N, C-alpha and C positions, 0 to 999 in steps of 0.2 A: 371603796367598791370594788369588788373582783372586777377586773378588766381583760378580756381576750382580743388580742389584734393578731391578724394574721395578713402576709402579704401576697394573697391570691397567686397561689404557685408563681411565687418569685418573681412577679409584675411589678412590683413596688418597692421602693428601696427605705423599707421601714428603718428605725434608730429605734429601738426598745430602748436603749441604755441611755439615750436624748431624753426620750418621751417620759420613764423614771424617774428622772433627775428632774424635769419640769412639773411632775406630777406625784410626790413622794407618797402623797396619800391615796395612790389606784394602786392595788395589787396586783400584779400579773404582768405588767406592762414590760419587765426585763425579757419574758418569753414572747418570740414573733414566732408565730406558727405560719405553716407554709399552705396546708388544704384543710384548714377546721372545720369544712363543713363535708370532707369525705374520709381521707382514712385517719385525720386526726381528731374525729368526732369524740372519740373517746375522752379527750382533754375538755371538750366542750361538756361532756356529761359528768366528769370527774368537777368540774369548777361550778356545776348547776346543785350537786349534791352538798358540796362544799359550802356555796351560799347559802341554801336552804339550814345547814347546819349551825351556820353563824346568824344565821336571822337577816342577812344582807340581801342587795339585790345583785343582779348580774347584770353587766354590761358587755354587749359583743361589737367589734367594729366592723359590720358586714350589715348590711340592708337587703343585699341581693337574697340571700338565703334564709331572711327572718323566718319565712313559712317552716322550712326544713327544722331549723333550730328551735321552733317552737314544739313541733311534733317530737323531737327527740326528747326536749324536756319533758314532753307528757308521757313519753315509754321509759323513762330514766327511773328506776326505783331508788327513793329516797331524796328525790327533788320536789318540790313544790310544784303545784300548778299555777300556771301562767297569771291564773285569774286571782290568786292568793299573793303571789309573790313577783308582779310583774318581770318581764326581761327586758333591758332596753337596750336598744340597737343605734348607732351611728355609722354615718357614711364617712368613710375614710380616701375610698378610693375614687372614685370620681370627682369628688371635692378636692383631693388634692395628691394622692399618692399617684393618678396617672398623667399628672402634670410634668410637662418638661422641666420644671424645676421644683420637681419633687424632691430632690436629697438638698432642696434648701427650706424643705415646706415643714419641718419638727416642730417650731413654734404654735405653726398654724394647727397641725393635728393635734398638739397638745392641747389648744384652746376649745377645739371641736369635743373632745374627749372630755373635758374639763367641764363644759356647758352642757353636755349629755348627762354627767353625774350629777347636776343641780337636783332638788327635790320637785315633785310636780308641783304644776300650779293648783291652788285652791280649787274645788268646786263651786261651779256658779249655778245658778237656778236655771230650771229649766222651762221652756216650753211646749206642753201639749198639743196633739193633732189626735183626732181620732176619727177612722174611716170606715165604713160599713162596706164598703165598694160600689156604691151607688154611680155610675160611669155615665156622663154625658159625652158623646160623639157628634160633631159638627160638621156638616159639610155635604157633598153628595151624594145620592143615594148610595150607589154601586159602592164608591171608595168607602163610606160609610160603614157598608155592610160588610165589605171585606174587613176593615177593622174590627168590628164587633165580633166576628166570626174566632178572630185570635184570642178574644177576651171572654167571650159569653161563660166559659166554663168555669172562670173564677171571678167574673165581677157580673154586677147585676146592671146591664148596658141598656142607655136609652139613644135614641136617633133624633137629632135636629136636624131637617134636611133646609139646608140655607139656600141652595138653588136648583132651579129645576133642569129637566133634560136627562136625566140618568133613572135607572130602574130599580124598584124595589123587589126581592123574591115574591113569588105567591104566596109562599107560607108567612104568616105574621109569628115572629118569634118573641118580637118584642115590643116595648112602646116606640112609637113613631110619632115625632111633632114636625110641622114644619112652619118656616116663618123667617122672619129678617132678624137677626138677632141684633139687640138694642143696647145692652151691656152685660158685662161679666165682671163679678166682683169678688173677693173673698179670698179664700187659701184652701189647702188640703181639708177635707171634712165639711169645708162651709161654704161653696160657691153659691153663689145666687145667680143666676141666670134667669134676663128677660128677654122676650121676644116677641114682636108681632105678628099674628097670625090672621091675613084677610083674604085668604083663597077661599072660593066657593067650595070647596072640597074639604071634609070635616076626616082628619085620618083615623079617628078615634071610633067613627061609625062607619067608614068607607070597609067593603066585606072583600075587596079586591075581585069584585066577581067579573070585573072587565066590561060589564054591560057599558057603560060609558064610554070609554074607550071604542068598542064599537060603534057605539050611536054617532059619536062627534064627527060631522062633516069636515069640518077643518083639520082635524087630527090634533087639536090642541088639548088634548088629555094624551098623556104617556104614561109608561108603566112606572111613574113615580106618585100616580095618580093625586096629580096637581093640575088643576087649570091653566093654561098659558094664555092668559089675558089678552095677551096682544095679537093673537091667532084668534082669539074667539069672535063669532059675529051674532053672538046672541039668539041661536036657534033654540035653546036649549033642550035640543033633543037628550042631551046627556041627563038632567033632571027628571024626565019622562023615563028614562031606562031605569034609573037609580029605583025607582017607585018606594016600596015602602019601607027600603033602607034609611032614606031620607038624609045622605050623607052630603048632598049636594044642595047647597044654599046660596043664590047669587045675591039675595037678599039680607045676607048675615055680615051684621057691622064687625069691621076690625076688631080685633081682640089684643089687647094685650096682656101677656101671659108671663107668669115667672113660676120657678119651680128651685129647687136647691138640691146640689149635687156634692158628692163628695171628690169627685175626680172629674176633669175635664179634656177631652182630646180633640184638638181644634185642627180639621184638615182643609180648612181656608189658606186661601192665598195670605190673607194679611192675618195679623194675630190679633187678638180681644185686646191686648195689652200692650202699649206703646214704651213699655221703662225696658231697662236693659238686664234687669233681674226679674224673672217671670214669678208669679207664685208659685208655692212648691204645691204639685198637685195637678197645674196646668201644663200640659205639652201641646207647642204646635210645631206641626211637622209639615204642613201643606202638602206638596205631591211628593216629596222626598221619600223613598221607601228605605234608604238606611236610617235616616232620624225615624222612619214610623216602628221598624224593628226593634231598634234601642228605645224607643216610648213604650211598646206593647211590652217588653221584657220587666221594665219598671214599674209599668202599671200593674202588672199581674203580682207583684208585691206589697202594693199599699193596700192591704187592708188591715185592719187592727187599730193598735195605739202606738202611738209614735213621739219623740221626744227630741229636739234640739237644744241645745244651749242659749239662754238667754244672754246676747252677745255685748249688752249694754247696760249700764246705768245711770239714770237720769235726775238731776237735783233742780226741780223747779227753781228754787230761790237762787239759784246761780244764772238762772237763762237770760242772757239779752236779746231774746227775741221780740217780746213786745211789752209795753207798759201803758196801761189806759188807753186800749185800743191803738194805739201806733207800731208801727213794726219797726223793729231796728234792724240787726242782724237776722238773717235767713239763710246763711252758708248752708246750714244742715238740710236744710228743707230742700234747696236748691242741687243739693249734691247726691241726695240719696237714690242710687238707681233701682230700686226696689218700690218706691213710692209710700217706704213704710212712715213716712214722718210728715203731717200735716200741721198747720198752723191754728193756735187756738189764741188768736188776737183778741181776746175778751179782757176786762177790766184787771183780771188774776193774772193774765199774760201767760207766754209759754209755749210750747209745743206739744204733741202728743205722738208717740211713736207706738206703731202696732207691730208688737212682737213677732207675731205670726208672720208676717210679712218681710221681717228683719232678715236679710241672708249674712248676716257678720264682716262686711267688707271693713268697718268701722271707719270710714271716711269721712261720716258725720263727727266722728269725736277726733279726726285730725284737724280738722277747720273750725271745729268750735272755739271760741276767742276764750272764754270762761271757764271750761271744763266742767260745765252742767252737764253734757254728753260725756261719758267717759268708757271706755274700752274695757270688756270685762273678762274676755277669753283669748289670753290672759292680761290681767290688769297691769296697770301701766308698772308698778314698784316690781312685777314679775320678771316682764319684761326687761325694765332696766337692768335687774340682777343679770340677766343671762347676759346681756351686751358688756355689763362691765366686767363680768368673769371673762368673757372670751378676751376682753382688750388688754387684762389685767394678765391672765394667762399665758397670753403672746407676749407681751414686754417681759416677762419674768424669763421666759424662754429665750428670751435675746431675739424677738421678732422687731422689726422698726417698720413703720408706716403703713399702721395696717388700716385696711378698708373694710369697712361692714357693707357686705352684699345683702341687702334684703330683696327678699324674693318668697312667692305663694310656695306653700305645700303641695299645690297640685301641679298646674302647668309649670312654673319657675321652676319646681324641682326637676319634674322630667327633661327641661332643657338644660339643666347643668347636667343632668346624667347625660345627656346626647354630648353635650362639650367634653365630659371628661372621657367617653368613650371615643372620642373623635379624636381626643390627642394621644392616645393609646394607639391609634390605628393609622393616624392621618399626619405625615411628617411636617404640614404646614400649618396645623392646629396645635397652639400653644397648649390650651387649658388654662384653667384658675391659676392666676399666679399666687406665688406663697404667701403673697400678702393681704392677699383678698380673703377674708373670713365670712363664708355662705352664712344667712340667718334665716330659715325656714318660718316664714308667717302664716296665718290662717288666711290673711290677705294683706298685700304690700300698703293698701291704704289705711292700715288701721295704725301704723306708726308715724309720726309726724314732727314738727318743730321741737319741741320741748326734751325728746328723747335723742332728737338728731343732736341737738345743740349738747346735751348731755354726755352724748357718745363722744362728742368734739372734745369737750371739758375733760374727760376721763381718757383723752389721749389717743382717740382715732384720728387718723389722717382725714379721709373721707367717709363717705355715706354713699354709695352707690343703690340705686334703687331697680330694680329688674322688672319693667312691665312688659307681659304677653297679652295674648288675644283675649285672655281671661277677664281684664279689666276694662272698666265702661270707660266711656269718652269723659264722663265728669269726672272719674277718678284721676284718668292722665292731667286734665288742666290743673286740677287742685294742687297735686303732687308738684307740677311743676310751676306753679303760683309759690307754693311751700318752699321749693328749691330756691326759689329765686329770692325769696324774702332772708332766707339762713345766708344764701351767698353774699347778699348786700351787705347783711350784719356782718359776717367775718371778715369781708375785706373791708367795711370800715374800721372795726376796730384792729386793723393791719395785718390779720394774718393772710399769706399769700395762698393764690391758686384755686381751683376750684374743688369746693368742700362737698358740696352735694350733687350728684349727677343722675340725671334719669336716664337709662337705656331703653328702647322701646324695639320689642323683638317680636314675630310674630310664632316662628315654631323652629325647627331644624332648617330650614331654608337659610336663617339667618346667624346661622352658628359662626362661619366666617367671619361676620362683620363683629359679630359681638366678641368674639375671640381678640381681635383686632384691637376693639375699644377699651377693653381692660387692660390689654398690654400697653397701650398707648397712652393711658390716664397717668399722668406725671403727679407723683405724690402733693399734696398740698401742706402750709406749714402746721406745725401741731405745737399745744401747749408746751413749756417747759417743765412742769409739775403736773401730772395726771391729777385730776379731783379724786377724793375719795366718798364723796355724798354720795346716798342714794335714791333713787329717783322716789317722788313721792306719788302718793294719791291724786293730790292737787296737782291740778298742770299747771297752775301760773308759778305755785311754789316751786317746782321742780324746773319752769323756766327759768325764775328768778337765780336759783342756785348755780344753773348753768352760765347765766349772764355775768354773776359776780365774777365767778374763776375765770371765765374768759376776760373780763373787762382787768382782773388782776395779773393775769398771764398776756396780757396784749405786748406784743414787739416792740411797740411805738407809742409813743404819748398820744392820749386819748383826744379827737377831736370834741368839742362842744355837743354836735348831734350827728347821726347817723342818718341820713334819709333812706326810705325801705318804700318799697312797694304797695299798692293800695292793697293787697291782702293781707298785710302785715297786723298781727294782734297787739300790737306796741303801738304807741303813739301819741299825740298829744292834741288838745282840743283850742283853737283860736277863738276867741270871742269879739264881733265888730261892737266896741264900746257905744259907737254913734248909734246903734241900734237896738243895744240891749237895754232894757227897761229895769233889770235885775227883778225880773216876778219869780223868778226861780224855780220855775216847771221844769227846766234841765235837770235840777237836783233829785227831785222827785223819782224823773224817770231813771235816772242813771243806774243800772243795777250793779256797779261794781265799786261804788262808793269813791269814786274818783273826782267826782264834783259834790262840795259842799257849799253850805253858808256861814256865817258868822252872826251867831246868834247877839253879839254885843253892837254890830254896826254893818250897814248894808254893804256887803261883799259876797263876791263869788269865786270862791277858791277851789283850787285843782291840784290832785296828786297825779302825775302822770303814771308813778309805777303800777296804779291801778286800772288803768284807763284800758280797754279791750277792743277800742275803735270800732265799738256797734253801732253807730249812729243814732241812738235813741234821743240822745239830746238835741240833736239837728232837727230830727222830725218831729222831737216834740216842741223846740222854740215856736212859740208865733211870731216873732219877731225876724225869723228868718237869720238869725244873727250868729250862728256856731256853725263852723266846719271845721272838718277832720284834718291834721297832719301826720302821715304816718312815718315815726322815725324812732331811735332812740336816744334820748338823752342823755349824754354823758359829762356833763358839766359838773364841775366841783369832783371829779372821780367817779361820778356817778351818784353822788350822794344828792344831786339837785332833783333827780326824778322820784326819789321817794319824800322830798320835801313839800309841804303845802304852799302854796303859791297865789295871790290875788291876780285873778283873770280881769276882774273890772269890781268897781265900788264907787260909789254915790253918794251925794249929800243928801242926806236925809230929810224928808217933807214933815215940817211940824204944823201941828191942827191949828188953824187960825182962830181958834175960840181958847185952846189951853195950852198951846205949844207942845205937844209930847209927840214925838217924832211915831208916824204910822205907816210911811212907806218912802219911797224914792221919790226925788225931785221928779226925775224922768219917766218914772210909772205914774206920778199924779198929772203932770202934763200931756201925757200922752192918753189918758183917761179922758182928760179935761177936753182936749181937743176932738177926741172922736164921740164924745155925748153931747158937745156943744149946740147941737143942733138939732138935738131931739127935743121933743115937745115935753116929756117930763122931766127934762132937767134945763129951767128957765127958773131965769132971777135966783131967788132963795134955794132953790131946788139946787140949783149949779153950785152955790157955795156952800152949801155942805157937803159936797164929795170933797171940799178941802179941809173937811174935820175929821178927826178920829170917830170910831165907832161911837162910844161913850156920847160925847159931844153931841153929833148927829141927833141921837135919840132925843138929847135935851133939848136941842134947839127946836124940833118938831113938838114936843108937847107943850115948850114954854113960850112957843109962837102964837099972840093973840090973833095974829092976821091968817092962822093956819086954819084951813076947813076941816071940819070934825064930820064923822059918819052921824051925830046926832043933829047937825045943820040941813042933814038933808032931807 
């Protein structure tokens, strides 16, 4: 791929020859431009024409002047439009070129270029919205009218007055309702709003003639044309003044109303939604004029049809949420900041994900222990290939102790840009260290334990996670928990150091602290031989590949087991054999085939590698005989966790009539103990409980003393 690099007016010490040696497949790295966006712009135009002639893409190592380069491409005769042949851009300046150790950053810059040259991710299905511009503004009359005036030329505006005490204009320009909002649900193009209307004045019938205002002796009616019932003394002079219009009726029963809208602008102090990620098309601005201005600009553009990626894939058969109306793992339901995931704890089990509410954070896929929920934008193999390319190129170029810095493409990228600029102008700011490779993601929560460990197996020293104010509190907690699992696991395998670290920042106010934290993070131990495997679509398969390599490369003898925190998706099941009756209900509940029976004898068997620690077995067990132990079993060099082992076995109970085993001794004794006092199971009936199914029927029909229906 043709690649253009520029030292930005000689402010970066780019080593073109070193980059060319590290990336022999990239054409053009030997030439380091000085002002590609200005007096050397003709070099860009030549490269654009050459790329078009060769049918190749062009990569420009500058993001600041992206717009300019796209305009130049459009004006260059012989160059293909960017829609047909996209031009790629990569940031080398703020991510390394302006750092204080930029002269040693050639391996990092080579890695960033190599990652930028990877093919685009496969397209994903989309989710559609349709908006006709029907907007509901909720709030006090005057504030709602001001907002409506800014939007009425583009949208069909309706007002819902949620509080009394302010004035409506004299002229009726739009539909107006009044009442207490009880529910707002839905998303862009499909909001359902419910409210209770209990005021004596019907705003739809009211002509705003002001006769009631003039007639009310208590001044209980204002120019919002609603009666303040706390001040009304029931003179009913307003009813008489209203006359034939009939807009005032104190006998009117409170009415619950509902309407559908495409958009909602909420001016109330408290929002209608409590979650961190609000539905698209809903804007809560309260009394903040700056937020109102931003909302108005966005609302004016929200008419027509819209699409967004479907960020997730869901495989119900892998889901460990519920079985037979018993709930096990609910990590995805608890973590979703958009309330897009709901439980469906029915006989079929599973969850329901509303794609219109999903904002693509990917946290649900990170905490899902089975991989039933998988991130699709991009998928794990694509992200894994990007990480492997970064690490392999960095190592090939002579880099050591690579640390991946995962950050969001929004606030995270802006923060790193601020850090790079500060490093260029402030002597006290170092900038991104040469060993830190930034990785922009749609959302930092979309990458979790299996890809972190894969990166460690492929040679990474550390994984840094940069959190900004974008991230919901739920994501922060989940990422800290996952980091604790990764660190405990790696420490147990003998790898020294802090492997996964979370850096929490607000904005540019925390640049100095972030800079110091990145510089002060000492490298952690790495594997001797980096792994060559690729990340799989199956989450558990990727996790197992990473674990096998990390175990094989462990710097010390492996212990029998490594204790892990409760959030671990790895662990064992412990059975209280004194309470277990081998009813095997846990086997039917297990979604991962970790628990199994033995068709030849009464046994409960367990394969620890398959266990996802969902807890369905424990919640299903009628005897409360099962508990979970989060750990990584390493006995027999890790082979023991892959082999079935017996958790409990019991003596079979033979039929007292034919001797055929039909249950376990514990199960039959437990049944006899529970039913011994029941009137239906006395005498011979109690003895039949000790028989197999066939003998029980034979005994009933062959017993001469048995009461039959014909005897009644």
